[in-house]
Structures are given as structure tokens and as C-alpha cells.
ChimeraX commands (.cxc) that place a marker at each C-alpha (Angstrom):
marker #1 position 5.35,-22.76,20.40 radius 0.5
marker #1 position 6.12,-20.23,17.66 radius 0.5
marker #1 position 3.82,-17.35,16.98 radius 0.5
marker #1 position 1.62,-17.84,13.89 radius 0.5
marker #1 position 1.92,-15.29,11.14 radius 0.5
marker #1 position -0.54,-12.44,11.20 radius 0.5
marker #1 position -3.65,-13.20,9.07 radius 0.5
marker #1 position -4.07,-10.88,6.07 radius 0.5
marker #1 position -7.42,-9.51,4.99 radius 0.5
marker #1 position -7.65,-12.43,2.49 radius 0.5
marker #1 position -7.17,-14.93,5.43 radius 0.5
marker #1 position -3.74,-16.04,4.24 radius 0.5
marker #1 position -0.36,-15.75,6.04 radius 0.5
marker #1 position 1.15,-13.57,3.22 radius 0.5
marker #1 position 0.65,-9.85,3.07 radius 0.5
marker #1 position -1.92,-8.20,0.80 radius 0.5
marker #1 position -0.10,-5.86,-1.55 radius 0.5
marker #1 position -1.93,-2.52,-1.72 radius 0.5
marker #1 position -1.34,0.02,-4.53 radius 0.5
marker #1 position -2.42,3.62,-4.82 radius 0.5
marker #1 position -3.52,5.41,-8.02 radius 0.5
marker #1 position -3.24,9.11,-7.12 radius 0.5
marker #1 position -1.82,10.71,-4.02 radius 0.5
marker #1 position -4.63,12.97,-2.78 radius 0.5
marker #1 position -6.49,13.08,0.54 radius 0.5
marker #1 position -8.20,9.71,0.12 radius 0.5
marker #1 position -4.88,7.93,-0.67 radius 0.5
marker #1 position -3.18,9.55,2.32 radius 0.5
marker #1 position -6.23,8.59,4.58 radius 0.5
marker #1 position -6.14,4.96,3.34 radius 0.5
marker #1 position -2.42,4.64,3.75 radius 0.5
marker #1 position -2.43,5.88,7.29 radius 0.5
marker #1 position -5.44,3.63,8.08 radius 0.5
marker #1 position -3.70,0.70,6.69 radius 0.5
marker #1 position -0.55,1.60,8.70 radius 0.5
marker #1 position -2.52,1.57,11.90 radius 0.5
marker #1 position -4.18,-1.79,10.91 radius 0.5
marker #1 position -0.63,-3.14,10.14 radius 0.5
marker #1 position 0.48,-2.19,13.64 radius 0.5
marker #1 position -2.60,-4.24,14.88 radius 0.5
marker #1 position -1.36,-7.24,13.02 radius 0.5
marker #1 position -2.94,-6.96,9.50 radius 0.5
marker #1 position -0.39,-8.41,7.03 radius 0.5
marker #1 position -0.29,-5.60,4.37 radius 0.5
marker #1 position 2.48,-4.03,2.39 radius 0.5
marker #1 position 2.54,-1.07,0.00 radius 0.5
marker #1 position 3.00,-2.32,-3.60 radius 0.5
marker #1 position 3.38,1.07,-5.25 radius 0.5
marker #1 position 1.96,4.47,-6.13 radius 0.5
marker #1 position 1.43,6.36,-9.30 radius 0.5
marker #1 position 0.40,9.95,-9.76 radius 0.5
marker #1 position 0.68,11.88,-13.04 radius 0.5
marker #1 position 2.21,14.73,-11.02 radius 0.5
marker #1 position 5.59,13.21,-10.21 radius 0.5
marker #1 position 6.34,15.68,-7.36 radius 0.5
marker #1 position 3.16,14.55,-5.59 radius 0.5
marker #1 position 4.08,10.91,-6.15 radius 0.5
marker #1 position 7.57,11.50,-4.69 radius 0.5
marker #1 position 6.12,13.20,-1.57 radius 0.5
marker #1 position 3.65,10.30,-1.05 radius 0.5
marker #1 position 6.53,7.82,-1.56 radius 0.5
marker #1 position 8.65,9.66,0.99 radius 0.5
marker #1 position 5.79,9.78,3.55 radius 0.5
marker #1 position 4.29,6.28,3.14 radius 0.5
marker #1 position 7.10,4.13,1.93 radius 0.5
marker #1 position 5.14,2.99,-1.12 radius 0.5
marker #1 position 7.50,2.87,-4.24 radius 0.5
marker #1 position 6.83,5.37,-6.87 radius 0.5
marker #1 position 5.98,3.43,-10.10 radius 0.5
marker #1 position 5.79,4.73,-13.68 radius 0.5
marker #1 position 2.24,4.03,-14.61 radius 0.5
marker #1 position -1.19,3.05,-13.45 radius 0.5
marker #1 position -0.61,-0.42,-15.15 radius 0.5
marker #1 position 2.57,-0.96,-13.08 radius 0.5
marker #1 position 0.65,-0.33,-9.82 radius 0.5
marker #1 position -2.19,-2.70,-10.87 radius 0.5
marker #1 position 0.26,-5.47,-11.89 radius 0.5
marker #1 position 2.16,-5.06,-8.51 radius 0.5
marker #1 position -0.89,-5.00,-6.22 radius 0.5
marker #1 position -3.56,-7.35,-4.89 radius 0.5
marker #1 position -5.85,-4.34,-4.13 radius 0.5
marker #1 position -5.75,-0.82,-5.38 radius 0.5
marker #1 position -7.04,2.48,-3.96 radius 0.5
marker link #1:1,2 radius 0.2
marker link #1:2,3 radius 0.2
marker link #1:3,4 radius 0.2
marker link #1:4,5 radius 0.2
marker link #1:5,6 radius 0.2
marker link #1:6,7 radius 0.2
marker link #1:7,8 radius 0.2
marker link #1:8,9 radius 0.2
marker link #1:9,10 radius 0.2
marker link #1:10,11 radius 0.2
marker link #1:11,12 radius 0.2
marker link #1:12,13 radius 0.2
marker link #1:13,14 radius 0.2
marker link #1:14,15 radius 0.2
marker link #1:15,16 radius 0.2
marker link #1:16,17 radius 0.2
marker link #1:17,18 radius 0.2
marker link #1:18,19 radius 0.2
marker link #1:19,20 radius 0.2
marker link #1:20,21 radius 0.2
marker link #1:21,22 radius 0.2
marker link #1:22,23 radius 0.2
marker link #1:23,24 radius 0.2
marker link #1:24,25 radius 0.2
marker link #1:25,26 radius 0.2
marker link #1:26,27 radius 0.2
marker link #1:27,28 radius 0.2
marker link #1:28,29 radius 0.2
marker link #1:29,30 radius 0.2
marker link #1:30,31 radius 0.2
marker link #1:31,32 radius 0.2
marker link #1:32,33 radius 0.2
marker link #1:33,34 radius 0.2
marker link #1:34,35 radius 0.2
marker link #1:35,36 radius 0.2
marker link #1:36,37 radius 0.2
marker link #1:37,38 radius 0.2
marker link #1:38,39 radius 0.2
marker link #1:39,40 radius 0.2
marker link #1:40,41 radius 0.2
marker link #1:41,42 radius 0.2
marker link #1:42,43 radius 0.2
marker link #1:43,44 radius 0.2
marker link #1:44,45 radius 0.2
marker link #1:45,46 radius 0.2
marker link #1:46,47 radius 0.2
marker link #1:47,48 radius 0.2
marker link #1:48,49 radius 0.2
marker link #1:49,50 radius 0.2
marker link #1:50,51 radius 0.2
marker link #1:51,52 radius 0.2
marker link #1:52,53 radius 0.2
marker link #1:53,54 radius 0.2
marker link #1:54,55 radius 0.2
marker link #1:55,56 radius 0.2
marker link #1:56,57 radius 0.2
marker link #1:57,58 radius 0.2
marker link #1:58,59 radius 0.2
marker link #1:59,60 radius 0.2
marker link #1:60,61 radius 0.2
marker link #1:61,62 radius 0.2
marker link #1:62,63 radius 0.2
marker link #1:63,64 radius 0.2
marker link #1:64,65 radius 0.2
marker link #1:65,66 radius 0.2
marker link #1:66,67 radius 0.2
marker link #1:67,68 radius 0.2
marker link #1:68,69 radius 0.2
marker link #1:69,70 radius 0.2
marker link #1:70,71 radius 0.2
marker link #1:71,72 radius 0.2
marker link #1:72,73 radius 0.2
marker link #1:73,74 radius 0.2
marker link #1:74,75 radius 0.2
marker link #1:75,76 radius 0.2
marker link #1:76,77 radius 0.2
marker link #1:77,78 radius 0.2
marker link #1:78,79 radius 0.2
marker link #1:79,80 radius 0.2
marker link #1:80,81 radius 0.2
marker link #1:81,82 radius 0.2
marker link #1:82,83 radius 0.2
view
């Protein structure tokens, strides 16, 4: 019998796409918390990040794997949930 897909927070078998507006302490905390939950089976993926300070956005992208997007609107459009 095949393993069933991991349930997402929404109760579906597809991942919840999470976006980040800003890259400060709270965004880093949530990203790390979601990474831990992902290891425990939560179906989640990083949809994108935007920060008006491009250098901060690039550092967050490198650390989290969230793609750096060009605007808040792009993050909102790409995500199911936004921090």
C-alpha cells in the first residue's frame, strides 16, 4: 500500500504556499518554524518573499529558499497564506 500524501494545513494533499512580506525577525522565525513542521509532514512550500531592502530580501532568499519577488502584490498572488 502506497503512503498517502502528507496533509496540508488546509486538509488537502497539495502544499500550502506561504509568502513573506518583509524579512525581519518574525519572518525568519516563521520560516524556521514552518521548516520544522515540514520535516514533521506538513505540506508547505515557500511561494516568495518581498522586502523593499533588496539586500535583505536576497539574504532571506539564500537562507530560506523562498524566491525573491519584485513586489508585495507578486507575493500575495503567488501565496495561499502570507506572513
